[in-house]
N, C-alpha and C positions, 0 to 999 in steps of 0.2 A: 316595369322590369320586376319581373318573379324572383324572392329568395332565391332558385335554385337556378335561375337562368343567368341570374346577376355573379353566380357563384361559377357557372360555367364559362362565363364570359372569363374569370379574373384569370380560371386555371388556367384556361388555351394563350390568355395575355403573358402567363407567368410574371414571376418578379424578380426585372432585374436587378435592383441592388441584391437582394439572394443568391442569384447566379456566377455574383462578379465573385462572392465571398465564398461560397461549394469550387467556384475554381481555383481560385486561390489557396483556397485547404487541401485542394487536389495534390495541384503543382507543392506544394510543401509536404505533402502527408510521404508524394511520390519520390522528395526526395531526401526527406531526414527520416523516416520510419526506421526502425531496427532490424526489419527480416524485408528485405529487397522485394521476392517478389509477395509476399503479403500487404505490402505499401503497394504494389502496383494494383491490386486488387482493391484497397480499401480507396483509391484515388478512384478509382473507375466507380467503385460506387457512389460517392459523393456528385462525380459529373453524371450520373446516372438518375439520379435522386433533382438533380438541376432542370434536367432536360424534361423527366416527370412532372415540374413540379410539384415534388412532394410535400412541401411544405406554404407555397403560394395563396392558402388560405389561410395564411398568418402573415399575408405580405403587409409593414409595417409594424408588426405584434415582434417587436428586439425581444423578448421577454419567452414568448410561447415558440419562438423559432431557433435559440439559443439552448432551450427545455428539450425538445424535441431532436436535432440535430445532436445534444449532448447523449438521448439517449440510445440512439442508432446508432454512434463510433463507437459507444459502451458495450455492442454484443463482436466487435471486433478486439477492442486493449480500453481495462477497463479507467488507464489514465489516463487519456484524453481527454482535451475538455476545449470546450469554448464558451472565450465569454464575449461580451462586448465593454472595453471600456470608457466609461461615462467622461466627455471631454472635461469636464467642469471638475472633476475628482483628477488633478491631474498627478494627485498621486497613487491613483490608484492599488499599486500593487503594495506600497508600504502602507499604505491604508490596512491590507484585508492583512499584510503581516502582522501588522502592530495590534490586529483585532480578533487573532489567532493566540498572537502573544497574552494578550489581555484577558481570552477565558481560561488561559488555562489556568488561571492565579485562585477562582474560584471552585476548582474541577484538582488541587491541589499538586497541579503537572503532570496529571494525569496515574498518580496516584494513589490508587481508591481505595488500598486495605491491604495493613501490612501487619500481621497477629505472629504467635510462635502456636502451636496447635501440641495438642496431647500427642508424648512419644518424639518428643522436641521436632516435629519438621515443623521450617518456615513457611511460611502463604507468603507471598507477595501480590496483589492486583495492578494490573497496568490497563489504564484507559486506553491510554496513547500515549505516543514519544512526542515532546516539548523538547524545545532549541536546547540543546544542551545547557549555556552558561543556567538557565531556568529551572531547570528540571534535574544536574549535577545536584545540588542539595537535598534536596525532598529522596535522593537515590542514597544516596552516600548514609542518609541516618536511617530510610532501610534494610540498607545494608548489612549497616555496623548493628542495628537489632539484631539480624538473620544470622548473622558471620559463625556463628556459634553454632547452629543447629548442626542434626547428621545427616536432612535432609533438605531440599526446602521446592515448593511447590510455584512457583511462575504462570499465573493466569493470564493469558494473550486473549481470551476467550469476551467477540466482541471488540476486541483494540484495532479500526480499521487502519491502523499506521499514521505518521506523523516526519521526526526528523531524523533522517537516519542516518545524523554522528552518535546521538542518542542511544538509538538502536549498535550500532554499532561498539558503545562504548558498554553498553550492557553484558555484548558479547564477549569484549573481552574478558569481562570481569570471569567470566564464567571458563573459557579455555585457559587462561593465565595466557603470562606472558612471552613466553618461548615460541607461540604462534603467532608470525609476524603479519598473514590475511587468511580468510579463509572465503575469498573470492574474487575474480577477477572479471572486468567490466566488457562487451566487447561490442562495438558497435559496427557504423557502417565504413568507420575510418583504420579497423582494426581491435585490438584485445589488447588491454591495462590488467595490471593486476589493483588490486585495488584494496592498503595495506593499514589492517585495524588501528582506531587511537592509542595511544599510550596510553595506561592505564592510568586510572584519573581515581577514581573507589574502591573499591578491599575485592583483592581475590576474592571468592566465594569455593570451595574445593569439594565441598557434600556431593552428595547425588542431587539429583533436579531433573522434576521434572515440567514442560511443561504445555501448558494444557489449551488448544486450539478449535473454534468451529469455523464453520463457512463466514461467520462474519470477520473472521482474524482473516486481515488483510496486509498489503506491501509491506513496512518496517518487522509490524511481529511478523512475518510469513519466513522474514529472514534471519529476524532471530530465532526463530523454533527450525529453518532449516538446516543451519548452519550449525544451531548445540544438533542437531541429531545424525548428520553427515559424521562431525567428527568425535561420534559415539561419547558425546558428554552430556546429553538429557535424554530422557527417552517423552513423548508425543502421544500426549492421549486424548483424546475426542473424536472430530469429524472431521475430514477434510475442510482445509482450509479454502479461503478465497481465492485462489490463483494469481494474485497482480503482483507477477516477477516486472515487469519493465520499469525503464526510469527517465525522468526526463527534466532537460535543461530548458531553458530561460525560451519566456511564449515566442510565436513566430505575429510578426503581423497580419493582420486583414485587413479587408475593405471595409469601410464604414466602420470603423473605432473597436472592428472585432478582432483578438489576436486567439493563439492556438497553440496547446499544448500537446505538443508531440512525441510520445514513446522515445528518446532516440536511441536507446541503449538497454542490454539487460544487464543481470549478473550471471556466473560461469560458476560452479562450485567448487574449490577445487581438487575435491574427494570425490564430487559425481561427475564432474563435467556435463553435467548440467542445474535446471532450477524447477524452483515454483509452477511456472508460469502456466496458467489454464487448470491444467487440473490440482493443483494446491497442494499443500505439504500435509505425505501421507501420515494418521498415522502410527504406530507401533503400537499402539494399544486403542480399541475406539470405548468409547468412555460413557458408555451406557444412561444409567437413567440420574447417576449421580457419579461426574466424571473425576470430583474433589474425593470421593471415597475410591472411587480408586485408585489414584495417583499417589496416595497413602501405604494402600497395598503395595503398589509395585516399590515405593518408596521402603520400609518396612519389609521386605524381601518376602510377600507371603502371595505376591503374583508376576509367573515367570511371564517373560515376554511372547508373546505368540498363544496363551494360555488364554481362551475366552470369559471375561471379565461375569462376574455376576452380581 
């Protein structure tokens, strides 16, 4: 049989194991995805992928199947994630968490650059948000160095997110102790306020500029959006990635798969919305040199709404 005929026969026969994964995934999404009408649409797409044998040419190749499936789910929400938990690695989730924590050591827990620029302007670049117990000493040292600056540039460009607690502590350091919460969390079960953590690092009282770009996502967007909405920071750069939904524990699927489903979303206390899909909208475009624009804003040389040159 020629390769073309073999492939046609394979596609016609489908792949029952994949179909089982997709059907159970569709049921889980329909039940738990945060936006009910969209949940039904995504679930129907998953069932259509099974009916049409979208991944049948990767039957038995679980890695290729999950890679392509995640790519398709990303078109609906970047926080979906399907993975296969290898049975031999019984502590798979713990292994992943330990690997992530270990990766924070050579990267200084995401604190990549701290300095005081001319004009007494502080600069802090964070590449990621690691767990608070690990990130706290680094952020504490950084803010101790920068606490007497007259303004601060918080550079979150290319920061894909990470630990929500750490991001919450950073927001707390900028908004002060009087603010108890900056957002609620909305799920299919209802809406509840999300309190900010008790302040554990120095409060910063100077002016703040947050730099974002299209690769700033999730927790970094939360920081930028929250400070912007609270009139505590000016956001400079380009619209961010637009990943606002939240996930809880993974749901099991057949054949050792599991799926993380975005089952909640933040609702900002002031705006009544969030940054999902559209991203955080900057107050000022960054142009060719966002840091230069940020320094002009902090120095009072550039008014919000004035084109950056």
